[in-house]
N, C-alpha and C positions, 0 to 999 in steps of 0.2 A: 368800953365795949364798942368796937367799930365793926360794921358789917361791910363786906365787899359789895360792889355794884351789882354783880349777878344775883347775889343772895337777896339784896334789897329789891331788885326788879322782880324776881320770882315771888317774893312775899307780897308785894303790892299787887301784882297780877293775880295771884291766888286769892287774895282778899276781895278784889274787885269781881272776879269771876264767881266766887262763892256768894257774895251779896247780890249780884245781878241775877245769878241763877236761882237764888232763893226767892227774891222779891219781884223781879221784873219778868223773867222768863218762866218761872215756876217749874223749872226742869231740874230734877235731882241729878241728872248726868252732868250738867254744867257745874253744879255744886261739888260733885265728886272730883271733877277735874281740877277745880280750884283748890280743894283740900289736898289733893295729890301734889299740886304745885307748891303749896306751903310746906308740906312734908319734905319734898325734894330740896327746897331751900334750906331747911334745917339740916338735912344730910350733907348738903354742899358746905354749909358753915362748919359742921363738925369735921368733915374731911379736910377742909382748909386749915383748921386749927391744929389738927394732928400732924400735918405735914410740916408746919413751921415750928 
């Protein structure tokens, strides 16, 4: 199971934003953006698999 570089980057970015938004900034908006990035990475992975 290999992920493409954009999917991996979006996932890492989303996790970092979620954790930092929850614990460091205390801002739920940053957490939401991080979760949307993770969700977008999942959609990108599914779209990439259905094309090939």
